[in-house]
mmCIF file of the C-alpha atoms, coordinates in Angstrom:
data_MODEL
# 
_entry.id   MODEL 
# 
loop_
_atom_site.group_PDB 
_atom_site.id 
_atom_site.type_symbol 
_atom_site.label_atom_id 
_atom_site.label_alt_id 
_atom_site.label_comp_id 
_atom_site.label_asym_id 
_atom_site.label_entity_id 
_atom_site.label_seq_id 
_atom_site.pdbx_PDB_ins_code 
_atom_site.Cartn_x 
_atom_site.Cartn_y 
_atom_site.Cartn_z 
_atom_site.occupancy 
_atom_site.B_iso_or_equiv 
_atom_site.pdbx_formal_charge 
_atom_site.auth_seq_id 
_atom_site.auth_comp_id 
_atom_site.auth_asym_id 
_atom_site.auth_atom_id 
_atom_site.pdbx_PDB_model_num 
ATOM 1  C CA . UNK A 1 1  ? 0.047   0.124   -0.080  1.00 0.00 ? 1  UNK A CA 1 
ATOM 2  C CA . UNK A 1 2  ? 1.180   3.346   -0.849  1.00 0.00 ? 2  UNK A CA 1 
ATOM 3  C CA . UNK A 1 3  ? 1.229   6.237   1.583   1.00 0.00 ? 3  UNK A CA 1 
ATOM 4  C CA . UNK A 1 4  ? 1.881   9.075   -0.748  1.00 0.00 ? 4  UNK A CA 1 
ATOM 5  C CA . UNK A 1 5  ? -0.833  10.637  -2.879  1.00 0.00 ? 5  UNK A CA 1 
ATOM 6  C CA . UNK A 1 6  ? 1.351   10.614  -6.016  1.00 0.00 ? 6  UNK A CA 1 
ATOM 7  C CA . UNK A 1 7  ? 3.035   7.298   -7.106  1.00 0.00 ? 7  UNK A CA 1 
ATOM 8  C CA . UNK A 1 8  ? 5.682   6.905   -9.681  1.00 0.00 ? 8  UNK A CA 1 
ATOM 9  C CA . UNK A 1 9  ? 5.382   3.077   -10.508 1.00 0.00 ? 9  UNK A CA 1 
ATOM 10 C CA . UNK A 1 10 ? 8.200   0.551   -11.410 1.00 0.00 ? 10 UNK A CA 1 
ATOM 11 C CA . UNK A 1 11 ? 9.794   0.845   -14.843 1.00 0.00 ? 11 UNK A CA 1 
ATOM 12 C CA . UNK A 1 12 ? 7.871   -0.891  -17.526 1.00 0.00 ? 12 UNK A CA 1 
ATOM 13 C CA . UNK A 1 13 ? 9.544   -3.438  -19.764 1.00 0.00 ? 13 UNK A CA 1 
ATOM 14 C CA . UNK A 1 14 ? 9.160   -1.134  -22.788 1.00 0.00 ? 14 UNK A CA 1 
ATOM 15 C CA . UNK A 1 15 ? 10.467  1.909   -20.650 1.00 0.00 ? 15 UNK A CA 1 
ATOM 16 C CA . UNK A 1 16 ? 8.854   4.809   -18.830 1.00 0.00 ? 16 UNK A CA 1 
ATOM 17 C CA . UNK A 1 17 ? 6.937   4.759   -15.550 1.00 0.00 ? 17 UNK A CA 1 
ATOM 18 C CA . UNK A 1 18 ? 3.246   5.020   -14.950 1.00 0.00 ? 18 UNK A CA 1 
ATOM 19 C CA . UNK A 1 19 ? 2.390   7.976   -12.598 1.00 0.00 ? 19 UNK A CA 1 
ATOM 20 C CA . UNK A 1 20 ? -0.792  7.857   -10.640 1.00 0.00 ? 20 UNK A CA 1 
ATOM 21 C CA . UNK A 1 21 ? -2.462  10.185  -8.087  1.00 0.00 ? 21 UNK A CA 1 
ATOM 22 C CA . UNK A 1 22 ? -5.004  9.585   -5.464  1.00 0.00 ? 22 UNK A CA 1 
ATOM 23 C CA . UNK A 1 23 ? -7.903  11.862  -5.996  1.00 0.00 ? 23 UNK A CA 1 
ATOM 24 C CA . UNK A 1 24 ? -10.945 11.754  -3.652  1.00 0.00 ? 24 UNK A CA 1 
ATOM 25 C CA . UNK A 1 25 ? -10.091 8.043   -2.606  1.00 0.00 ? 25 UNK A CA 1 
ATOM 26 C CA . UNK A 1 26 ? -9.678  7.034   -6.227  1.00 0.00 ? 26 UNK A CA 1 
ATOM 27 C CA . UNK A 1 27 ? -6.353  6.321   -7.930  1.00 0.00 ? 27 UNK A CA 1 
ATOM 28 C CA . UNK A 1 28 ? -6.081  8.242   -11.235 1.00 0.00 ? 28 UNK A CA 1 
ATOM 29 C CA . UNK A 1 29 ? -3.659  7.353   -13.960 1.00 0.00 ? 29 UNK A CA 1 
ATOM 30 C CA . UNK A 1 30 ? -2.008  10.648  -14.991 1.00 0.00 ? 30 UNK A CA 1 
ATOM 31 C CA . UNK A 1 31 ? 0.383   8.991   -17.805 1.00 0.00 ? 31 UNK A CA 1 
ATOM 32 C CA . UNK A 1 32 ? 3.394   7.242   -18.730 1.00 0.00 ? 32 UNK A CA 1 
ATOM 33 C CA . UNK A 1 33 ? 6.390   9.317   -17.982 1.00 0.00 ? 33 UNK A CA 1 
ATOM 34 C CA . UNK A 1 34 ? 9.854   8.952   -19.633 1.00 0.00 ? 34 UNK A CA 1 
ATOM 35 C CA . UNK A 1 35 ? 11.466  11.771  -17.782 1.00 0.00 ? 35 UNK A CA 1 
ATOM 36 C CA . UNK A 1 36 ? 11.020  14.078  -14.701 1.00 0.00 ? 36 UNK A CA 1 
ATOM 37 C CA . UNK A 1 37 ? 9.612   16.737  -17.209 1.00 0.00 ? 37 UNK A CA 1 
ATOM 38 C CA . UNK A 1 38 ? 6.729   14.398  -18.060 1.00 0.00 ? 38 UNK A CA 1 
ATOM 39 C CA . UNK A 1 39 ? 5.987   13.833  -14.300 1.00 0.00 ? 39 UNK A CA 1 
ATOM 40 C CA . UNK A 1 40 ? 6.132   17.504  -13.741 1.00 0.00 ? 40 UNK A CA 1 
ATOM 41 C CA . UNK A 1 41 ? 3.776   18.256  -16.698 1.00 0.00 ? 41 UNK A CA 1 
ATOM 42 C CA . UNK A 1 42 ? 1.326   15.572  -15.462 1.00 0.00 ? 42 UNK A CA 1 
ATOM 43 C CA . UNK A 1 43 ? 1.168   17.046  -11.998 1.00 0.00 ? 43 UNK A CA 1 
ATOM 44 C CA . UNK A 1 44 ? 0.924   20.641  -13.542 1.00 0.00 ? 44 UNK A CA 1 
ATOM 45 C CA . UNK A 1 45 ? -2.165  19.388  -15.461 1.00 0.00 ? 45 UNK A CA 1 
ATOM 46 C CA . UNK A 1 46 ? -3.620  17.935  -12.351 1.00 0.00 ? 46 UNK A CA 1 
ATOM 47 C CA . UNK A 1 47 ? -3.114  21.306  -10.844 1.00 0.00 ? 47 UNK A CA 1 
ATOM 48 C CA . UNK A 1 48 ? -0.572  20.298  -8.152  1.00 0.00 ? 48 UNK A CA 1 
ATOM 49 C CA . UNK A 1 49 ? 1.066   23.293  -6.635  1.00 0.00 ? 49 UNK A CA 1 
ATOM 50 C CA . UNK A 1 50 ? 4.725   23.715  -7.318  1.00 0.00 ? 50 UNK A CA 1 
ATOM 51 C CA . UNK A 1 51 ? 5.075   20.350  -9.334  1.00 0.00 ? 51 UNK A CA 1 
ATOM 52 C CA . UNK A 1 52 ? 8.834   21.186  -10.023 1.00 0.00 ? 52 UNK A CA 1 
ATOM 53 C CA . UNK A 1 53 ? 9.546   21.221  -6.190  1.00 0.00 ? 53 UNK A CA 1 
ATOM 54 C CA . UNK A 1 54 ? 7.241   18.056  -5.666  1.00 0.00 ? 54 UNK A CA 1 
ATOM 55 C CA . UNK A 1 55 ? 9.232   15.930  -8.261  1.00 0.00 ? 55 UNK A CA 1 
ATOM 56 C CA . UNK A 1 56 ? 12.680  17.393  -7.968  1.00 0.00 ? 56 UNK A CA 1 
ATOM 57 C CA . UNK A 1 57 ? 12.728  17.984  -4.209  1.00 0.00 ? 57 UNK A CA 1 
ATOM 58 C CA . UNK A 1 58 ? 12.501  15.189  -1.426  1.00 0.00 ? 58 UNK A CA 1 
ATOM 59 C CA . UNK A 1 59 ? 8.766   15.581  -1.150  1.00 0.00 ? 59 UNK A CA 1 
ATOM 60 C CA . UNK A 1 60 ? 6.718   13.160  0.984   1.00 0.00 ? 60 UNK A CA 1 
ATOM 61 C CA . UNK A 1 61 ? 3.979   13.562  -1.540  1.00 0.00 ? 61 UNK A CA 1 
ATOM 62 C CA . UNK A 1 62 ? 5.615   11.165  -4.037  1.00 0.00 ? 62 UNK A CA 1 
ATOM 63 C CA . UNK A 1 63 ? 6.355   7.675   -3.561  1.00 0.00 ? 63 UNK A CA 1 
ATOM 64 C CA . UNK A 1 64 ? 8.892   6.002   -6.088  1.00 0.00 ? 64 UNK A CA 1 
ATOM 65 C CA . UNK A 1 65 ? 8.293   2.524   -6.482  1.00 0.00 ? 65 UNK A CA 1 
ATOM 66 C CA . UNK A 1 66 ? 10.428  -0.416  -7.811  1.00 0.00 ? 66 UNK A CA 1 
ATOM 67 C CA . UNK A 1 67 ? 13.592  1.475   -8.546  1.00 0.00 ? 67 UNK A CA 1 
ATOM 68 C CA . UNK A 1 68 ? 15.674  4.519   -8.187  1.00 0.00 ? 68 UNK A CA 1 
ATOM 69 C CA . UNK A 1 69 ? 13.973  7.874   -8.328  1.00 0.00 ? 69 UNK A CA 1 
ATOM 70 C CA . UNK A 1 70 ? 14.359  9.870   -11.504 1.00 0.00 ? 70 UNK A CA 1 
ATOM 71 C CA . UNK A 1 71 ? 15.349  6.730   -13.538 1.00 0.00 ? 71 UNK A CA 1 
ATOM 72 C CA . UNK A 1 72 ? 12.926  5.833   -16.464 1.00 0.00 ? 72 UNK A CA 1 
ATOM 73 C CA . UNK A 1 73 ? 14.858  3.125   -18.435 1.00 0.00 ? 73 UNK A CA 1 
ATOM 74 C CA . UNK A 1 74 ? 16.068  -0.256  -17.317 1.00 0.00 ? 74 UNK A CA 1 
ATOM 75 C CA . UNK A 1 75 ? 19.826  -0.684  -17.277 1.00 0.00 ? 75 UNK A CA 1 
ATOM 76 C CA . UNK A 1 76 ? 20.868  -3.266  -19.839 1.00 0.00 ? 76 UNK A CA 1 
ATOM 77 C CA . UNK A 1 77 ? 21.884  -6.349  -18.371 1.00 0.00 ? 77 UNK A CA 1 
ATOM 78 C CA . UNK A 1 78 ? 25.317  -8.016  -18.974 1.00 0.00 ? 78 UNK A CA 1 
ATOM 79 C CA . UNK A 1 79 ? 23.555  -11.085 -20.314 1.00 0.00 ? 79 UNK A CA 1 
ATOM 80 C CA . UNK A 1 80 ? 22.131  -9.062  -23.267 1.00 0.00 ? 80 UNK A CA 1 
ATOM 81 C CA . UNK A 1 81 ? 25.542  -8.697  -24.839 1.00 0.00 ? 81 UNK A CA 1 
ATOM 82 C CA . UNK A 1 82 ? 26.220  -11.288 -27.490 1.00 0.00 ? 82 UNK A CA 1 
# 
């Protein structure tokens, strides 16, 4: 269970991270982010105050799930090299 109202989910196999926000007890999907700029834009459209500070700062409003914050692509594994 997530405690923050904004969740940046784990990296998808094709790249990018789903961003959701808890609104009136319902989890809304804001979009698939491929960068911090995407997350900031999603939050701006959702009328979150100071979206830059929310994403780039150490805000308790955001829960980064399944990986390092601000990373949107999976690292290639050593086994992928022929």
